[in-house]
C-alpha positions in Angstrom: 0.1 -0.1 -0.2 3.1 2.4 0.3 2.8 3.1 -3.6 -0.8 5.0 -2.6 0.9 7.2 0.0 2.6 9.6 -3.0 -0.7 9.6 -4.7 -2.5 10.5 -1.4 -0.4 13.4 -0.7 -0.3 14.6 -4.3 -4.5 14.7 -3.8 -4.0 16.3 -0.7 -1.7 19.2 -2.2 -4.6 19.7 -5.2 -7.0 20.1 -2.7 -5.1 22.5 -0.4 -4.5 24.5 -3.8 -7.9 24.3 -5.0 -9.0 25.5 -1.1 -6.6 28.5 -1.4 -7.9 29.5 -4.9 -11.3 29.6 -4.0 -10.6 31.7 -1.0 -9.0 34.4 -3.4 -11.9 34.0 -6.1 -14.2 37.3 -5.9 -17.0 35.1 -4.8 -15.4 33.5 -1.8 -17.1 34.5 1.6 -13.8 35.0 2.8 -13.2 38.4 0.9 -13.5 41.6 3.1 -16.5 43.4 3.0 -17.0 46.5 0.8 -19.8 49.3 0.7 -20.9 50.5 -2.6 -21.9 54.2 -2.5 -23.6 54.5 -5.7 -26.1 51.9 -7.5 -29.1 52.3 -9.3 -32.5 51.0 -8.3 -34.3 51.2 -11.8 -36.6 49.8 -14.2 -34.8 46.9 -16.5 -36.1 48.9 -19.4 -34.9 52.5 -17.8 -32.4 53.3 -20.8 -34.7 51.4 -23.6 -36.2 48.5 -24.6 -33.8 45.8 -25.5 -31.3 47.8 -22.9 -28.5 49.0 -24.4 -25.0 46.9 -24.4 -22.1 48.1 -21.6 -20.3 50.4 -23.0 -17.4 48.7 -22.4 -17.7 45.1 -22.7 -20.4 45.4 -25.6 -22.7 42.9 -23.5 -26.4 43.3 -23.7 -28.1 42.5 -20.1 -30.0 39.5 -20.4 -33.1 40.7 -17.6 -36.2 41.3 -19.4 -38.3 42.2 -16.0 -37.6 44.6 -13.1 -37.3 41.5 -11.0 -34.7 39.6 -12.9 -32.8 43.0 -13.0 -32.9 43.4 -9.6 -32.1 39.7 -8.5 -28.8 39.9 -10.9 -27.5 42.9 -9.3 -28.1 41.8 -6.1 -26.6 38.5 -6.8 -23.2 40.3 -7.8 -23.6 42.5 -4.4 -23.4 39.0 -2.7 -20.8 37.9 -5.1 -18.3 40.5 -4.1 -19.1 40.6 -0.3 -20.9 44.1 -0.8 -22.6 44.5 2.8 -24.2 47.8 2.0 -25.0 49.6 -1.1 -26.7 53.0 -1.6 -29.5 52.7 -4.2 -30.7 55.8 -5.6 -33.8 55.7 -8.0 -37.6 56.4 -8.5 -39.3 56.0 -5.1 -41.0 53.0 -6.4 -38.0 51.0 -7.2 -36.3 51.9 -4.2 -38.9 50.6 -2.0 -38.9 47.5 -4.0 -35.1 47.1 -3.5 -35.5 47.7 0.3 -38.0 45.1 0.6 -36.0 42.3 -1.2 -32.7 43.1 0.9 -33.2 45.4 3.5 -30.0 44.8 5.2 -27.8 45.4 2.4 -29.4 48.5 0.9 -29.6 51.9 2.0 -32.6 53.8 0.4 -31.7 56.7 -1.6 -33.9 58.9 -4.2 -33.4 60.4 -7.6 -33.5 63.6 -9.2 -33.2 63.6 -13.0 -35.2 64.5 -16.3 -37.7 61.8 -16.0 -37.9 61.7 -12.1 -38.3 64.7 -10.3 -37.0 64.6 -6.8 -40.0 63.6 -4.1 -41.4 66.5 -2.0 -39.9 67.1 1.1 -42.7 66.1 3.2 -42.1 62.5 1.4 -38.6 62.6 2.2 -39.2 63.5 5.7 -41.4 60.8 6.2 -39.5 58.0 4.3 -36.1 59.2 6.7 -38.6 58.4 9.7 -39.4 55.2 8.6 -36.0 54.0 7.8 -36.7 53.9 3.9 -34.3 57.0 3.3 -30.7 56.8 4.1 -29.3 58.9 1.7 -30.7 62.1 -0.5 -29.4 61.1 -3.7 -28.4 60.6 -6.4 -29.1 64.4 -6.8 -28.8 64.4 -11.0 -29.2 68.2 -10.7 -27.1 68.5 -13.9 -29.4 66.6 -16.1 -31.9 69.0 -15.4 -30.0 72.2 -15.9 -30.0 73.2 -12.4 -26.9 74.3 -10.2 -26.4 73.1 -6.4 -26.7 76.7 -5.4 -29.9 77.2 -7.2 -32.4 78.8 -4.9 -35.3 75.7 -5.6 -32.6 73.4 -3.8 -32.4 75.1 -0.6 -35.7 73.4 1.0 -33.8 70.1 0.4 -30.3 71.3 1.7 -31.9 72.4 4.6 -34.0 69.1 5.0 -30.7 67.0 4.7 -28.8 69.3 7.3 -31.8 69.0 9.9 -32.4 65.3 9.6 -28.3 64.7 9.3 -28.8 62.6 6.1 -25.8 62.4 3.7 -26.1 63.5 0.5 -25.2 62.0 -2.9 -24.5 64.9 -5.4 -23.8 64.1 -9.2 -20.8 66.1 -10.3 -18.5 66.0 -13.5 -19.9 64.9 -16.8 -22.3 62.8 -18.3 -22.6 60.5 -21.1 -21.5 61.5 -24.4 -24.7 63.2 -26.2 -26.4 64.0 -23.4 -28.0 67.3 -24.4 -29.0 65.9 -27.9 -30.4 62.2 -26.8 -31.7 62.7 -23.2 -31.5 66.2 -21.5 -31.6 69.5 -23.4 -30.7 71.5 -20.3 -27.7 69.4 -19.5 -24.3 71.4 -19.2 -21.1 70.1 -18.4 -20.5 73.5 -16.5 -23.3 72.3 -13.9 -20.9 69.3 -12.8 -18.1 71.8 -11.6 -17.8 71.1 -7.5 -17.1 74.7 -7.1 -20.8 75.2 -7.5 -21.6 73.7 -4.2 -19.5 76.2 -2.1 -22.2 78.6 -1.6 -24.3 75.8 -0.2 -21.8 74.6 2.3 -21.3 77.9 3.7 -25.4 78.2 4.3 -25.3 74.5 5.6 -22.1 74.1 7.9 -23.5 70.6 9.3 -24.1 69.3 5.1 -22.6 65.9 4.8 -22.2 65.6 1.0 -20.0 63.5 -1.5 -19.0 63.8 -4.3 -20.3 61.4 -6.8 -17.8 60.3 -9.5 -15.1 62.5 -7.5 -16.0 65.7 -9.5 -13.8 64.3 -12.8 -12.6 66.0 -14.7 -12.4 69.0 -12.3 -9.8 67.8 -10.2 -8.2 71.2 -8.7 -12.2 72.2 -7.8 -12.4 68.7 -6.2 -9.2 69.0 -4.4 -10.2 72.9 -3.4 -13.4 72.0 -2.1 -12.4 69.0 -0.3 -9.6 70.9 1.1 -11.9 73.9 2.5 -14.9 71.6 3.4 -14.0 68.4 5.6 -17.5 67.2 5.8 -17.3 66.5 2.0 -16.2 63.1 0.9 -16.2 61.4 -2.7 -17.2 58.3 -4.6 -15.1 56.9 -7.5 -18.2 55.5 -9.2 -18.5 55.0 -13.1 -14.9 56.4 -13.5 -13.2 53.5 -12.0 -14.6 51.3 -14.9 -15.9 53.7 -17.6 -12.8 55.5 -18.2 -9.4 54.5 -19.6 -7.9 52.7 -16.9 -4.6 55.0 -17.2 -6.5 58.0 -17.0 -8.6 56.6 -14.1 -5.6 55.9 -12.3 -4.2 59.2 -12.8 -7.1 61.0 -11.5 -7.2 58.8 -8.4 -3.2 59.2 -7.7 -3.6 62.8 -7.7 -6.4 62.9 -5.5 -4.7 60.5 -3.0 -1.3 62.7 -3.3 -3.4 65.7 -2.5 -4.1 63.8 1.0 -7.7 62.6 0.6 -7.0 59.4 0.9 -9.5 58.9 4.1 -12.4 60.4 2.3 -12.6 58.4 -1.0 -15.1 55.6 -1.3 -16.0 52.9 -3.7 -19.1 53.1 -5.9 -19.8 51.5 -8.9 -22.6 53.5 -10.6 -24.4 49.8 -11.8 -26.7 51.3 -13.7 -28.2 48.4 -15.7 -25.0 46.3 -16.2 -24.6 44.2 -13.1 -21.0 43.2 -14.2 -20.2 46.6 -13.8 -19.8 46.2 -10.3 -16.9 43.4 -10.8 -15.3 46.1 -13.3 -15.3 48.9 -10.8 -13.9 46.7 -7.9 -11.3 45.7 -10.2 -10.4 49.6 -11.2 -9.4 50.0 -7.4 -7.6 46.5 -7.2 -5.6 47.0 -9.8 -4.0 50.4 -8.5 -0.6 49.3 -7.7 0.2 52.7 -6.3 -2.5 51.9 -3.2 -1.4 50.1 -0.2 -3.4 47.6 1.0 -4.4 49.8 3.9 -5.8 52.2 1.4 -7.6 50.2 -0.6 -9.6 49.1 2.6 -10.2 52.4 3.2 -11.7 53.4 -0.2 -13.8 49.8 -0.2 -15.0 50.2 3.5 -13.5 52.4 6.1 -14.2 55.5 4.8 -17.4 54.9 4.0 -18.2 53.6 7.5 -17.1 56.7 9.0 -19.0 58.8 6.7 -22.4 57.2 7.1 -21.9 56.6 10.2 -22.5 52.9 10.4 -22.0 50.8 13.8 -19.2 48.6 12.4 -20.2 46.0 15.3 -23.8 45.6 14.1 -22.7 45.8 10.4 -20.6 42.6 11.0 -23.6 41.0 12.7 -25.7 41.6 10.1 -23.6 40.0 7.3 
């Protein structure tokens, strides 16, 4: 039977190696937790029927019902151990996602060309009932509205009063947006500098700049320098921009000293695979230390959202 010993040792080695490989796979439960500050709870045909292909891969989503789209996205969140995800969208869809996974989903809202932001009274009640944890995504730029526009004042007041974090779309939009979607859209309205007067009037307002203000690097740095309550997410630019360009922008923000205020976001719209692509955009940044990556993926969001980390670990 001695001839079986080398075979047994070889099989054992294969099992150990396979187990190690599995533990390193993105779907393995050992993967450290992630918080996604930017996903969308919408209809499966939000961008048309059939839905358009992924702008990077060319892959067309397979979902043909709202439930199929939601289930596919929730499956990706579980696969990558995303323990919390801020879901913005039309109210009826956000409520549906909250009902499907209340421990994982943080309810948001949406302001865009087809979806006016709910009345302040509705938002107040949703917050009281635990249905609204973040005011946003506020896509003011798509409506031709600047952050300092007087019509937004009741919402800034509400967010400051209730201490609700605000998620503000900054930076750019998809190519041809003024022609194909939103005639009032202007790139200049995505400049983070337009937020300054709001921050001065509402010093307790907690805001994060979606897309980290890209490409307004200097304005983003200036706002984050002056107002420590301002954070930023890296959503969309971490997978939709050329990798070298994104890394250069991220490196500049890190070099400016904001590694403790940058947060992960995927901007998952209707392409669930975008979540993994966004994660890879951060993981592939070789200039980041392991600690800096954990800050971006998790620690900074825990601090910004004021989450109970012990409870968070217990829930998941």
